[in-house]
A tleap script that builds the chain and sets N, CA, C and O, in Angstrom:
source leaprc.protein.ff14SB
mol = sequence {
  NMET SER ASN ILE VAL LYS MET ILE SER LEU
  LEU VAL LEU PHE GLY LEU LEU ILE LEU ILE
  ARG ALA PHE GLU ASN GLU LEU PHE TYR ASP
  PRO TYR LEU SER PHE PHE LYS SER ASP TYR
  LEU TYR ILE ASP ASN PRO ARG ARG GLU ILE
  PHE LYS LEU THR MET PHE THR THR LEU ARG
  TYR ILE LEU ASN SER ALA ILE SER ILE GLY
  ILE ILE TYR LEU PHE PHE LYS ASP LYS GLY
  ILE ILE LYS PHE SER ALA LEU ILE TYR LEU
  PHE SER TYR ILE LEU LEU ILE LEU PHE PHE
  LEU TYR PHE VAL ILE ASN PRO ASN LYS GLU
  ASP TYR TYR ILE PHE PHE ASN ILE ARG ARG
  PHE LEU ILE GLN PRO LEU LEU LEU LEU LEU
  LEU LEU PRO ALA PHE TYR TYR HIE LYS LEU
  LYS CGLN
}
set mol.1.N position { -11.184 -3.266 39.086 }
set mol.1.CA position { -10.534 -2.129 38.453 }
set mol.1.C position { -11.200 -0.860 38.975 }
set mol.1.O position { -12.423 -0.726 38.943 }
set mol.2.N position { -10.393 0.047 39.446 }
set mol.2.CA position { -10.942 1.282 39.983 }
set mol.2.C position { -11.491 2.152 38.858 }
set mol.2.O position { -11.151 1.980 37.688 }
set mol.3.N position { -12.340 3.082 39.244 }
set mol.3.CA position { -12.949 3.967 38.247 }
set mol.3.C position { -11.919 4.844 37.549 }
set mol.3.O position { -12.073 5.156 36.369 }
set mol.4.N position { -10.877 5.244 38.260 }
set mol.4.CA position { -9.853 6.102 37.650 }
set mol.4.C position { -9.106 5.336 36.559 }
set mol.4.O position { -8.884 5.864 35.470 }
set mol.5.N position { -8.723 4.104 36.846 }
set mol.5.CA position { -8.025 3.277 35.858 }
set mol.5.C position { -8.942 3.007 34.662 }
set mol.5.O position { -8.504 3.033 33.512 }
set mol.6.N position { -10.214 2.750 34.951 }
set mol.6.CA position { -11.178 2.497 33.884 }
set mol.6.C position { -11.332 3.731 32.992 }
set mol.6.O position { -11.356 3.608 31.767 }
set mol.7.N position { -11.434 4.893 33.585 }
set mol.7.CA position { -11.587 6.129 32.804 }
set mol.7.C position { -10.335 6.435 31.982 }
set mol.7.O position { -10.434 6.852 30.828 }
set mol.8.N position { -9.173 6.229 32.568 }
set mol.8.CA position { -7.920 6.459 31.834 }
set mol.8.C position { -7.819 5.473 30.674 }
set mol.8.O position { -7.419 5.851 29.573 }
set mol.9.N position { -8.179 4.214 30.913 }
set mol.9.CA position { -8.149 3.204 29.852 }
set mol.9.C position { -9.105 3.565 28.725 }
set mol.9.O position { -8.767 3.433 27.549 }
set mol.10.N position { -10.298 4.021 29.087 }
set mol.10.CA position { -11.267 4.434 28.064 }
set mol.10.C position { -10.750 5.631 27.268 }
set mol.10.O position { -10.899 5.682 26.047 }
set mol.11.N position { -10.146 6.583 27.959 }
set mol.11.CA position { -9.581 7.738 27.257 }
set mol.11.C position { -8.466 7.322 26.292 }
set mol.11.O position { -8.370 7.842 25.180 }
set mol.12.N position { -7.634 6.388 26.728 }
set mol.12.CA position { -6.549 5.904 25.861 }
set mol.12.C position { -7.134 5.214 24.629 }
set mol.12.O position { -6.682 5.456 23.509 }
set mol.13.N position { -8.137 4.356 24.832 }
set mol.13.CA position { -8.726 3.637 23.706 }
set mol.13.C position { -9.443 4.589 22.737 }
set mol.13.O position { -9.298 4.466 21.520 }
set mol.14.N position { -10.202 5.520 23.273 }
set mol.14.CA position { -10.846 6.507 22.396 }
set mol.14.C position { -9.786 7.368 21.706 }
set mol.14.O position { -9.947 7.749 20.546 }
set mol.15.N position { -8.714 7.669 22.418 }
set mol.15.CA position { -7.610 8.414 21.813 }
set mol.15.C position { -6.980 7.651 20.659 }
set mol.15.O position { -6.612 8.246 19.646 }
set mol.16.N position { -6.853 6.327 20.806 }
set mol.16.CA position { -6.315 5.508 19.712 }
set mol.16.C position { -7.224 5.556 18.486 }
set mol.16.O position { -6.739 5.628 17.357 }
set mol.17.N position { -8.529 5.516 18.702 }
set mol.17.CA position { -9.464 5.632 17.577 }
set mol.17.C position { -9.299 6.986 16.882 }
set mol.17.O position { -9.333 7.078 15.655 }
set mol.18.N position { -9.121 8.019 17.681 }
set mol.18.CA position { -8.928 9.364 17.116 }
set mol.18.C position { -7.610 9.435 16.345 }
set mol.18.O position { -7.551 10.036 15.272 }
set mol.19.N position { -6.562 8.828 16.884 }
set mol.19.CA position { -5.264 8.831 16.197 }
set mol.19.C position { -5.309 8.078 14.869 }
set mol.19.O position { -4.700 8.500 13.886 }
set mol.20.N position { -6.032 6.962 14.849 }
set mol.20.CA position { -6.187 6.222 13.590 }
set mol.20.C position { -6.844 7.112 12.548 }
set mol.20.O position { -6.434 7.138 11.388 }
set mol.21.N position { -7.850 7.830 12.968 }
set mol.21.CA position { -8.548 8.731 12.040 }
set mol.21.C position { -7.660 9.923 11.642 }
set mol.21.O position { -7.631 10.325 10.479 }
set mol.22.N position { -6.955 10.466 12.603 }
set mol.22.CA position { -6.135 11.655 12.336 }
set mol.22.C position { -4.967 11.355 11.386 }
set mol.22.O position { -4.588 12.200 10.574 }
set mol.23.N position { -4.413 10.168 11.492 }
set mol.23.CA position { -3.252 9.815 10.679 }
set mol.23.C position { -3.579 8.792 9.596 }
set mol.23.O position { -2.711 8.026 9.177 }
set mol.24.N position { -4.826 8.782 9.146 }
set mol.24.CA position { -5.242 7.798 8.156 }
set mol.24.C position { -4.474 7.926 6.842 }
set mol.24.O position { -4.196 6.919 6.191 }
set mol.25.N position { -4.134 9.139 6.448 }
set mol.25.CA position { -3.388 9.315 5.187 }
set mol.25.C position { -1.982 8.743 5.272 }
set mol.25.O position { -1.462 8.221 4.286 }
set mol.26.N position { -1.365 8.837 6.446 }
set mol.26.CA position { -0.003 8.346 6.624 }
set mol.26.C position { 0.046 6.844 6.896 }
set mol.26.O position { 1.003 6.176 6.507 }
set mol.27.N position { -0.966 6.317 7.554 }
set mol.27.CA position { -0.943 4.924 7.982 }
set mol.27.C position { -1.480 3.936 6.952 }
set mol.27.O position { -1.033 2.791 6.899 }
set mol.28.N position { -2.433 4.369 6.135 }
set mol.28.CA position { -3.160 3.431 5.286 }
set mol.28.C position { -3.153 3.863 3.827 }
set mol.28.O position { -3.224 5.049 3.508 }
set mol.29.N position { -3.065 2.874 2.956 }
set mol.29.CA position { -3.217 3.121 1.526 }
set mol.29.C position { -4.714 3.146 1.224 }
set mol.29.O position { -5.399 2.137 1.390 }
set mol.30.N position { -5.217 4.286 0.784 }
set mol.30.CA position { -6.634 4.402 0.438 }
set mol.30.C position { -6.834 5.573 -0.515 }
set mol.30.O position { -6.990 6.712 -0.076 }
set mol.31.N position { -6.831 5.295 -1.824 }
set mol.31.CA position { -7.031 6.382 -2.785 }
set mol.31.C position { -8.431 6.986 -2.710 }
set mol.31.O position { -8.677 8.061 -3.258 }
set mol.32.N position { -9.337 6.302 -2.038 }
set mol.32.CA position { -10.702 6.818 -1.925 }
set mol.32.C position { -10.829 7.922 -0.880 }
set mol.32.O position { -11.845 8.617 -0.844 }
set mol.33.N position { -9.815 8.096 -0.026 }
set mol.33.CA position { -9.868 9.189 0.953 }
set mol.33.C position { -9.968 10.538 0.253 }
set mol.33.O position { -10.843 11.344 0.568 }
set mol.34.N position { -9.081 10.776 -0.686 }
set mol.34.CA position { -9.124 12.051 -1.411 }
set mol.34.C position { -10.235 12.058 -2.455 }
set mol.34.O position { -10.789 13.113 -2.765 }
set mol.35.N position { -10.559 10.902 -2.992 }
set mol.35.CA position { -11.614 10.807 -3.999 }
set mol.35.C position { -12.952 11.275 -3.439 }
set mol.35.O position { -13.648 12.065 -4.077 }
set mol.36.N position { -13.314 10.796 -2.259 }
set mol.36.CA position { -14.603 11.158 -1.686 }
set mol.36.C position { -14.592 12.544 -1.045 }
set mol.36.O position { -15.655 13.091 -0.752 }
set mol.37.N position { -13.423 13.116 -0.825 }
set mol.37.CA position { -13.359 14.493 -0.337 }
set mol.37.C position { -13.576 15.495 -1.461 }
set mol.37.O position { -13.928 16.649 -1.216 }
set mol.38.N position { -13.364 15.046 -2.698 }
set mol.38.CA position { -13.538 15.930 -3.849 }
set mol.38.C position { -14.955 15.771 -4.405 }
set mol.38.O position { -15.808 15.131 -3.790 }
set mol.39.N position { -15.182 16.345 -5.539 }
set mol.39.CA position { -16.482 16.273 -6.192 }
set mol.39.C position { -16.563 14.960 -6.967 }
set mol.39.O position { -16.521 14.956 -8.197 }
set mol.40.N position { -16.677 13.858 -6.249 }
set mol.40.CA position { -16.515 12.528 -6.813 }
set mol.40.C position { -17.582 12.128 -7.833 }
set mol.40.O position { -17.367 11.198 -8.611 }
set mol.41.N position { -18.697 12.794 -7.843 }
set mol.41.CA position { -19.729 12.445 -8.814 }
set mol.41.C position { -19.369 12.863 -10.234 }
set mol.41.O position { -19.983 12.407 -11.199 }
set mol.42.N position { -18.366 13.738 -10.354 }
set mol.42.CA position { -18.013 14.259 -11.669 }
set mol.42.C position { -16.613 13.870 -12.126 }
set mol.42.O position { -16.135 14.365 -13.147 }
set mol.43.N position { -15.955 12.991 -11.383 }
set mol.43.CA position { -14.624 12.552 -11.786 }
set mol.43.C position { -14.600 11.032 -11.886 }
set mol.43.O position { -15.480 10.346 -11.367 }
set mol.44.N position { -13.588 10.525 -12.554 }
set mol.44.CA position { -13.461 9.078 -12.710 }
set mol.44.C position { -12.968 8.436 -11.424 }
set mol.44.O position { -12.358 9.079 -10.570 }
set mol.45.N position { -13.250 7.163 -11.319 }
set mol.45.CA position { -12.794 6.369 -10.186 }
set mol.45.C position { -11.264 6.427 -10.120 }
set mol.45.O position { -10.613 6.360 -11.162 }
set mol.46.N position { -10.675 6.549 -8.930 }
set mol.46.CA position { -9.212 6.662 -8.854 }
set mol.46.C position { -8.519 5.350 -9.217 }
set mol.46.O position { -9.099 4.269 -9.113 }
set mol.47.N position { -7.274 5.475 -9.643 }
set mol.47.CA position { -6.460 4.281 -9.862 }
set mol.47.C position { -6.183 3.651 -8.509 }
set mol.47.O position { -5.948 4.348 -7.522 }
set mol.48.N position { -6.214 2.339 -8.475 }
set mol.48.CA position { -6.028 1.662 -7.195 }
set mol.48.C position { -5.424 0.292 -7.401 }
set mol.48.O position { -5.577 -0.327 -8.454 }
set mol.49.N position { -4.739 -0.166 -6.379 }
set mol.49.CA position { -4.243 -1.531 -6.326 }
set mol.49.C position { -5.210 -2.293 -5.427 }
set mol.49.O position { -5.242 -2.071 -4.217 }
set mol.50.N position { -5.985 -3.174 -6.006 }
set mol.50.CA position { -7.099 -3.801 -5.292 }
set mol.50.C position { -6.617 -4.611 -4.092 }
set mol.50.O position { -7.187 -4.499 -3.007 }
set mol.51.N position { -5.578 -5.426 -4.270 }
set mol.51.CA position { -5.089 -6.239 -3.156 }
set mol.51.C position { -4.577 -5.360 -2.017 }
set mol.51.O position { -4.921 -5.573 -0.854 }
set mol.52.N position { -3.770 -4.388 -2.355 }
set mol.52.CA position { -3.211 -3.480 -1.343 }
set mol.52.C position { -4.321 -2.710 -0.632 }
set mol.52.O position { -4.297 -2.569 0.591 }
set mol.53.N position { -5.280 -2.220 -1.385 }
set mol.53.CA position { -6.413 -1.498 -0.801 }
set mol.53.C position { -7.206 -2.393 0.142 }
set mol.53.O position { -7.595 -1.964 1.229 }
set mol.54.N position { -7.445 -3.627 -0.268 }
set mol.54.CA position { -8.191 -4.569 0.568 }
set mol.54.C position { -7.428 -4.890 1.854 }
set mol.54.O position { -8.028 -4.963 2.926 }
set mol.55.N position { -6.134 -5.077 1.756 }
set mol.55.CA position { -5.338 -5.394 2.941 }
set mol.55.C position { -5.297 -4.221 3.926 }
set mol.55.O position { -5.425 -4.424 5.133 }
set mol.56.N position { -5.122 -3.017 3.427 }
set mol.56.CA position { -5.093 -1.865 4.321 }
set mol.56.C position { -6.464 -1.569 4.908 }
set mol.56.O position { -6.563 -1.133 6.055 }
set mol.57.N position { -7.512 -1.797 4.148 }
set mol.57.CA position { -8.865 -1.628 4.681 }
set mol.57.C position { -9.136 -2.670 5.758 }
set mol.57.O position { -9.750 -2.371 6.783 }
set mol.58.N position { -8.677 -3.889 5.521 }
set mol.58.CA position { -8.826 -4.954 6.518 }
set mol.58.C position { -8.034 -4.628 7.782 }
set mol.58.O position { -8.533 -4.803 8.894 }
set mol.59.N position { -6.811 -4.157 7.611 }
set mol.59.CA position { -6.001 -3.776 8.767 }
set mol.59.C position { -6.692 -2.696 9.590 }
set mol.59.O position { -6.743 -2.775 10.818 }
set mol.60.N position { -7.211 -1.710 8.918 }
set mol.60.CA position { -7.889 -0.619 9.632 }
set mol.60.C position { -9.132 -1.143 10.344 }
set mol.60.O position { -9.407 -0.751 11.478 }
set mol.61.N position { -9.882 -2.022 9.692 }
set mol.61.CA position { -11.074 -2.598 10.319 }
set mol.61.C position { -10.685 -3.402 11.565 }
set mol.61.O position { -11.348 -3.306 12.598 }
set mol.62.N position { -9.617 -4.189 11.467 }
set mol.62.CA position { -9.170 -4.994 12.607 }
set mol.62.C position { -8.736 -4.097 13.761 }
set mol.62.O position { -9.097 -4.353 14.910 }
set mol.63.N position { -7.967 -3.053 13.473 }
set mol.63.CA position { -7.536 -2.131 14.532 }
set mol.63.C position { -8.736 -1.467 15.210 }
set mol.63.O position { -8.830 -1.443 16.437 }
set mol.64.N position { -9.645 -0.932 14.405 }
set mol.64.CA position { -10.835 -0.285 14.967 }
set mol.64.C position { -11.691 -1.274 15.754 }
set mol.64.O position { -12.227 -0.935 16.809 }
set mol.65.N position { -11.817 -2.490 15.241 }
set mol.65.CA position { -12.628 -3.506 15.917 }
set mol.65.C position { -12.017 -3.922 17.250 }
set mol.65.O position { -12.727 -4.036 18.249 }
set mol.66.N position { -10.713 -4.147 17.272 }
set mol.66.CA position { -10.051 -4.553 18.517 }
set mol.66.C position { -10.179 -3.461 19.573 }
set mol.66.O position { -10.468 -3.748 20.735 }
set mol.67.N position { -9.966 -2.222 19.176 }
set mol.67.CA position { -10.097 -1.109 20.121 }
set mol.67.C position { -11.553 -0.985 20.579 }
set mol.67.O position { -11.814 -0.752 21.759 }
set mol.68.N position { -12.486 -1.136 19.662 }
set mol.68.CA position { -13.907 -1.041 20.006 }
set mol.68.C position { -14.325 -2.142 20.972 }
set mol.68.O position { -15.077 -1.892 21.914 }
set mol.69.N position { -13.842 -3.356 20.742 }
set mol.69.CA position { -14.162 -4.458 21.660 }
set mol.69.C position { -13.546 -4.194 23.029 }
set mol.69.O position { -14.141 -4.531 24.053 }
set mol.70.N position { -12.362 -3.595 23.053 }
set mol.70.CA position { -11.771 -3.193 24.334 }
set mol.70.C position { -12.628 -2.171 25.055 }
set mol.70.O position { -12.793 -2.250 26.273 }
set mol.71.N position { -13.171 -1.223 24.327 }
set mol.71.CA position { -14.059 -0.215 24.924 }
set mol.71.C position { -15.325 -0.874 25.457 }
set mol.71.O position { -15.770 -0.569 26.564 }
set mol.72.N position { -15.897 -1.766 24.677 }
set mol.72.CA position { -17.106 -2.474 25.124 }
set mol.72.C position { -16.806 -3.285 26.377 }
set mol.72.O position { -17.618 -3.327 27.300 }
set mol.73.N position { -15.638 -3.930 26.411 }
set mol.73.CA position { -15.258 -4.700 27.597 }
set mol.73.C position { -15.168 -3.800 28.828 }
set mol.73.O position { -15.673 -4.154 29.894 }
set mol.74.N position { -14.535 -2.651 28.687 }
set mol.74.CA position { -14.398 -1.754 29.834 }
set mol.74.C position { -15.753 -1.229 30.312 }
set mol.74.O position { -15.938 -1.002 31.508 }
set mol.75.N position { -16.678 -1.038 29.414 }
set mol.75.CA position { -18.000 -0.561 29.801 }
set mol.75.C position { -18.810 -1.639 30.516 }
set mol.75.O position { -19.471 -1.347 31.513 }
set mol.76.N position { -18.771 -2.881 30.028 }
set mol.76.CA position { -19.720 -3.888 30.502 }
set mol.76.C position { -19.105 -5.053 31.269 }
set mol.76.O position { -19.806 -5.683 32.061 }
set mol.77.N position { -17.836 -5.363 31.070 }
set mol.77.CA position { -17.157 -6.472 31.778 }
set mol.77.C position { -17.957 -7.772 31.715 }
set mol.77.O position { -18.082 -8.483 32.712 }
set mol.78.N position { -18.490 -8.070 30.549 }
set mol.78.CA position { -19.328 -9.248 30.362 }
set mol.78.C position { -18.778 -10.052 29.175 }
set mol.78.O position { -18.751 -9.574 28.041 }
set mol.79.N position { -18.339 -11.289 29.468 }
set mol.79.CA position { -17.748 -12.113 28.406 }
set mol.79.C position { -18.765 -12.445 27.320 }
set mol.79.O position { -18.399 -12.567 26.151 }
set mol.80.N position { -20.018 -12.591 27.683 }
set mol.80.CA position { -21.057 -12.874 26.691 }
set mol.80.C position { -21.214 -11.736 25.697 }
set mol.80.O position { -21.367 -11.961 24.497 }
set mol.81.N position { -21.174 -10.525 26.202 }
set mol.81.CA position { -21.282 -9.352 25.336 }
set mol.81.C position { -20.047 -9.254 24.434 }
set mol.81.O position { -20.164 -8.888 23.265 }
set mol.82.N position { -18.878 -9.574 24.964 }
set mol.82.CA position { -17.648 -9.517 24.171 }
set mol.82.C position { -17.689 -10.547 23.050 }
set mol.82.O position { -17.342 -10.237 21.910 }
set mol.83.N position { -18.106 -11.761 23.360 }
set mol.83.CA position { -18.206 -12.803 22.332 }
set mol.83.C position { -19.213 -12.409 21.258 }
set mol.83.O position { -18.954 -12.568 20.066 }
set mol.84.N position { -20.353 -11.898 21.685 }
set mol.84.CA position { -21.380 -11.481 20.739 }
set mol.84.C position { -20.873 -10.327 19.866 }
set mol.84.O position { -21.117 -10.295 18.660 }
set mol.85.N position { -20.168 -9.390 20.489 }
set mol.85.CA position { -19.596 -8.264 19.736 }
set mol.85.C position { -18.596 -8.756 18.704 }
set mol.85.O position { -18.595 -8.291 17.565 }
set mol.86.N position { -17.747 -9.694 19.096 }
set mol.86.CA position { -16.752 -10.235 18.173 }
set mol.86.C position { -17.440 -10.918 16.990 }
set mol.86.O position { -16.989 -10.786 15.852 }
set mol.87.N position { -18.519 -11.640 17.250 }
set mol.87.CA position { -19.265 -12.270 16.158 }
set mol.87.C position { -19.897 -11.229 15.241 }
set mol.87.O position { -19.886 -11.389 14.020 }
set mol.88.N position { -20.438 -10.184 15.811 }
set mol.88.CA position { -21.026 -9.112 15.002 }
set mol.88.C position { -19.944 -8.485 14.127 }
set mol.88.O position { -20.164 -8.256 12.938 }
set mol.89.N position { -18.788 -8.210 14.706 }
set mol.89.CA position { -17.689 -7.619 13.933 }
set mol.89.C position { -17.217 -8.576 12.832 }
set mol.89.O position { -16.930 -8.134 11.719 }
set mol.90.N position { -17.136 -9.849 13.119 }
set mol.90.CA position { -16.702 -10.820 12.119 }
set mol.90.C position { -17.698 -10.917 10.966 }
set mol.90.O position { -17.307 -10.825 9.802 }
set mol.91.N position { -18.970 -11.100 11.275 }
set mol.91.CA position { -19.984 -11.218 10.220 }
set mol.91.C position { -20.126 -9.911 9.444 }
set mol.91.O position { -20.335 -9.920 8.231 }
set mol.92.N position { -20.014 -8.804 10.144 }
set mol.92.CA position { -20.074 -7.507 9.457 }
set mol.92.C position { -18.910 -7.362 8.490 }
set mol.92.O position { -19.082 -6.884 7.369 }
set mol.93.N position { -17.729 -7.774 8.922 }
set mol.93.CA position { -16.565 -7.680 8.046 }
set mol.93.C position { -16.769 -8.512 6.783 }
set mol.93.O position { -16.540 -8.031 5.673 }
set mol.94.N position { -17.194 -9.737 6.953 }
set mol.94.CA position { -17.377 -10.620 5.798 }
set mol.94.C position { -18.376 -10.019 4.816 }
set mol.94.O position { -18.116 -9.968 3.614 }
set mol.95.N position { -19.498 -9.573 5.318 }
set mol.95.CA position { -20.529 -8.993 4.452 }
set mol.95.C position { -20.062 -7.692 3.804 }
set mol.95.O position { -20.224 -7.502 2.598 }
set mol.96.N position { -19.490 -6.812 4.593 }
set mol.96.CA position { -19.063 -5.513 4.079 }
set mol.96.C position { -17.905 -5.624 3.096 }
set mol.96.O position { -17.875 -4.898 2.102 }
set mol.97.N position { -16.954 -6.514 3.349 }
set mol.97.CA position { -15.801 -6.611 2.446 }
set mol.97.C position { -16.220 -7.197 1.105 }
set mol.97.O position { -15.640 -6.855 0.074 }
set mol.98.N position { -17.217 -8.072 1.104 }
set mol.98.CA position { -17.718 -8.597 -0.168 }
set mol.98.C position { -18.342 -7.485 -1.007 }
set mol.98.O position { -18.072 -7.377 -2.203 }
set mol.99.N position { -19.177 -6.661 -0.378 }
set mol.99.CA position { -19.765 -5.524 -1.091 }
set mol.99.C position { -18.691 -4.525 -1.503 }
set mol.99.O position { -18.726 -3.990 -2.611 }
set mol.100.N position { -17.746 -4.279 -0.618 }
set mol.100.CA position { -16.654 -3.362 -0.890 }
set mol.100.C position { -15.881 -3.807 -2.140 }
set mol.100.O position { -15.625 -3.006 -3.039 }
set mol.101.N position { -15.519 -5.077 -2.182 }
set mol.101.CA position { -14.772 -5.599 -3.325 }
set mol.101.C position { -15.588 -5.524 -4.609 }
set mol.101.O position { -15.045 -5.230 -5.674 }
set mol.102.N position { -16.869 -5.785 -4.515 }
set mol.102.CA position { -17.716 -5.669 -5.704 }
set mol.102.C position { -17.656 -4.248 -6.262 }
set mol.102.O position { -17.478 -4.058 -7.465 }
set mol.103.N position { -17.803 -3.256 -5.389 }
set mol.103.CA position { -17.810 -1.865 -5.848 }
set mol.103.C position { -16.415 -1.395 -6.300 }
set mol.103.O position { -16.305 -0.543 -7.181 }
set mol.104.N position { -15.362 -1.945 -5.702 }
set mol.104.CA position { -14.009 -1.574 -6.130 }
set mol.104.C position { -13.710 -2.175 -7.499 }
set mol.104.O position { -13.127 -1.513 -8.357 }
set mol.105.N position { -14.104 -3.408 -7.701 }
set mol.105.CA position { -13.828 -4.083 -8.967 }
set mol.105.C position { -14.741 -3.581 -10.087 }
set mol.105.O position { -14.320 -3.489 -11.241 }
set mol.106.N position { -15.984 -3.258 -9.746 }
set mol.106.CA position { -16.962 -2.800 -10.732 }
set mol.106.C position { -17.431 -1.380 -10.414 }
set mol.106.O position { -18.581 -1.195 -10.016 }
set mol.107.N position { -16.582 -0.387 -10.578 }
set mol.107.CA position { -16.998 0.975 -10.219 }
set mol.107.C position { -18.070 1.502 -11.173 }
set mol.107.O position { -17.974 1.372 -12.393 }
set mol.108.N position { -19.081 2.093 -10.572 }
set mol.108.CA position { -20.177 2.655 -11.334 }
set mol.108.C position { -20.609 3.945 -10.632 }
set mol.108.O position { -20.891 3.929 -9.434 }
set mol.109.N position { -20.663 5.029 -11.346 }
set mol.109.CA position { -20.962 6.327 -10.726 }
set mol.109.C position { -22.285 6.331 -9.970 }
set mol.109.O position { -22.432 7.029 -8.967 }
set mol.110.N position { -23.232 5.562 -10.449 }
set mol.110.CA position { -24.532 5.507 -9.772 }
set mol.110.C position { -24.437 4.836 -8.403 }
set mol.110.O position { -25.305 5.036 -7.553 }
set mol.111.N position { -23.393 4.044 -8.186 }
set mol.111.CA position { -23.230 3.304 -6.935 }
set mol.111.C position { -22.265 3.965 -5.952 }
set mol.111.O position { -22.006 3.409 -4.884 }
set mol.112.N position { -21.731 5.132 -6.287 }
set mol.112.CA position { -20.728 5.759 -5.425 }
set mol.112.C position { -21.264 6.035 -4.019 }
set mol.112.O position { -20.536 5.870 -3.040 }
set mol.113.N position { -22.508 6.446 -3.909 }
set mol.113.CA position { -23.030 6.792 -2.579 }
set mol.113.C position { -23.117 5.560 -1.688 }
set mol.113.O position { -22.720 5.621 -0.525 }
set mol.114.N position { -23.623 4.453 -2.200 }
set mol.114.CA position { -23.706 3.237 -1.383 }
set mol.114.C position { -22.306 2.698 -1.089 }
set mol.114.O position { -22.041 2.198 0.005 }
set mol.115.N position { -21.412 2.804 -2.076 }
set mol.115.CA position { -20.023 2.395 -1.853 }
set mol.115.C position { -19.381 3.241 -0.759 }
set mol.115.O position { -18.674 2.716 0.101 }
set mol.116.N position { -19.624 4.538 -0.791 }
set mol.116.CA position { -19.097 5.443 0.230 }
set mol.116.C position { -19.535 4.996 1.624 }
set mol.116.O position { -18.725 4.984 2.551 }
set mol.117.N position { -20.799 4.631 1.778 }
set mol.117.CA position { -21.315 4.233 3.091 }
set mol.117.C position { -20.816 2.856 3.520 }
set mol.117.O position { -20.541 2.647 4.701 }
set mol.118.N position { -20.697 1.926 2.600 }
set mol.118.CA position { -20.140 0.617 2.944 }
set mol.118.C position { -18.693 0.778 3.386 }
set mol.118.O position { -18.270 0.192 4.382 }
set mol.119.N position { -17.944 1.569 2.643 }
set mol.119.CA position { -16.547 1.839 2.984 }
set mol.119.C position { -16.443 2.513 4.343 }
set mol.119.O position { -15.523 2.225 5.108 }
set mol.120.N position { -17.368 3.400 4.649 }
set mol.120.CA position { -17.372 4.102 5.933 }
set mol.120.C position { -17.495 3.115 7.091 }
set mol.120.O position { -16.815 3.267 8.106 }
set mol.121.N position { -18.354 2.106 6.949 }
set mol.121.CA position { -18.492 1.109 8.011 }
set mol.121.C position { -17.222 0.281 8.168 }
set mol.121.O position { -16.941 -0.215 9.260 }
set mol.122.N position { -16.456 0.125 7.103 }
set mol.122.CA position { -15.211 -0.634 7.194 }
set mol.122.C position { -14.070 0.175 7.805 }
set mol.122.O position { -13.239 -0.385 8.520 }
set mol.123.N position { -14.013 1.466 7.541 }
set mol.123.CA position { -12.840 2.230 7.975 }
set mol.123.C position { -13.081 3.086 9.218 }
set mol.123.O position { -12.138 3.668 9.754 }
set mol.124.N position { -14.315 3.172 9.677 }
set mol.124.CA position { -14.606 3.960 10.867 }
set mol.124.C position { -15.317 3.083 11.884 }
set mol.124.O position { -16.005 2.137 11.501 }
set mol.125.N position { -15.169 3.371 13.157 }
set mol.125.CA position { -15.771 2.516 14.194 }
set mol.125.C position { -17.256 2.803 14.418 }
set mol.125.O position { -17.681 3.058 15.545 }
set mol.126.N position { -18.037 2.761 13.347 }
set mol.126.CA position { -19.464 3.058 13.464 }
set mol.126.C position { -20.233 1.979 14.216 }
set mol.126.O position { -21.231 2.271 14.876 }
set mol.127.N position { -19.775 0.735 14.121 }
set mol.127.CA position { -20.465 -0.329 14.858 }
set mol.127.C position { -20.408 -0.085 16.365 }
set mol.127.O position { -21.333 -0.452 17.090 }
set mol.128.N position { -19.341 0.524 16.827 }
set mol.128.CA position { -19.241 0.854 18.250 }
set mol.128.C position { -20.364 1.802 18.665 }
set mol.128.O position { -20.939 1.667 19.745 }
set mol.129.N position { -20.665 2.753 17.800 }
set mol.129.CA position { -21.738 3.702 18.089 }
set mol.129.C position { -23.111 3.036 18.114 }
set mol.129.O position { -24.041 3.545 18.739 }
set mol.130.N position { -23.233 1.918 17.447 }
set mol.130.CA position { -24.487 1.164 17.464 }
set mol.130.C position { -24.544 0.183 18.634 }
set mol.130.O position { -25.590 0.008 19.260 }
set mol.131.N position { -23.407 -0.455 18.919 }
set mol.131.CA position { -23.402 -1.502 19.943 }
set mol.131.C position { -23.454 -0.971 21.373 }
set mol.131.O position { -24.144 -1.541 22.218 }
set mol.132.N position { -22.737 0.108 21.651 }
set mol.132.CA position { -22.730 0.631 23.034 }
set mol.132.C position { -24.135 0.940 23.548 }
set mol.132.O position { -24.500 0.447 24.615 }
set mol.133.N position { -24.938 1.732 22.840 }
set mol.133.CA position { -26.287 1.994 23.348 }
set mol.133.C position { -27.167 0.738 23.366 }
set mol.133.O position { -28.012 0.586 24.248 }
set mol.134.N position { -26.971 -0.156 22.398 }
set mol.134.CA position { -27.784 -1.377 22.368 }
set mol.134.C position { -27.493 -2.250 23.583 }
set mol.134.O position { -28.421 -2.752 24.218 }
set mol.135.N position { -26.223 -2.435 23.913 }
set mol.135.CA position { -25.871 -3.245 25.078 }
set mol.135.C position { -26.267 -2.550 26.378 }
set mol.135.O position { -26.666 -3.210 27.337 }
set mol.136.N position { -26.161 -1.240 26.414 }
set mol.136.CA position { -26.580 -0.496 27.602 }
set mol.136.C position { -28.074 -0.675 27.833 }
set mol.136.O position { -28.512 -0.931 28.955 }
set mol.137.N position { -28.850 -0.539 26.767 }
set mol.137.CA position { -30.295 -0.729 26.877 }
set mol.137.C position { -30.623 -2.158 27.299 }
set mol.137.O position { -31.522 -2.389 28.107 }
set mol.138.N position { -29.880 -3.112 26.740 }
set mol.138.CA position { -30.081 -4.528 27.119 }
set mol.138.C position { -29.803 -4.732 28.600 }
set mol.138.O position { -30.545 -5.446 29.275 }
set mol.139.N position { -28.750 -4.118 29.110 }
set mol.139.CA position { -28.416 -4.237 30.539 }
set mol.139.C position { -29.503 -3.613 31.410 }
set mol.139.O position { -29.830 -4.138 32.474 }
set mol.140.N position { -30.061 -2.488 30.954 }
set mol.140.CA position { -31.123 -1.838 31.717 }
set mol.140.C position { -32.369 -2.723 31.801 }
set mol.140.O position { -33.060 -2.733 32.819 }
set mol.141.N position { -32.649 -3.455 30.744 }
set mol.141.CA position { -33.833 -4.304 30.701 }
set mol.141.C position { -33.708 -5.543 31.558 }
set mol.141.O position { -34.720 -6.144 31.918 }
set mol.142.N position { -32.472 -5.947 31.899 }
set mol.142.CA position { -32.275 -7.164 32.698 }
set mol.142.C position { -32.540 -6.938 34.147 }
set mol.142.O position { -32.418 -7.863 34.949 }
savepdb mol mol.pdb
quit
């Protein structure tokens, strides 16, 4: 793959991540988007449909993860790194969604900050920001 095609592909994939973020209100059901933008420490937990919220959060995580794995593939072209990344994304999803569901089902004002951060890892491609430099450093060490 030529460098021009690789750069265009990377731009498209990063653009998709940006579009997911830009149109999150239109694409996904998430009452916590407006909740955490407001003064959430002084208001009650928003009304929510737990199943619908979980499904849309899962959909967003899958979209971000697939695009992120595509970006990692374009950077490193290593099947071992892709498999390892997929496992990290899978285990992260399982762990994060369990905590997410706990906080959604049992809302407690004292836990809003940790819930906010767990939710952030589910709806934003933060793992990509951790994995890219880690794999780059690993490649440098080899």
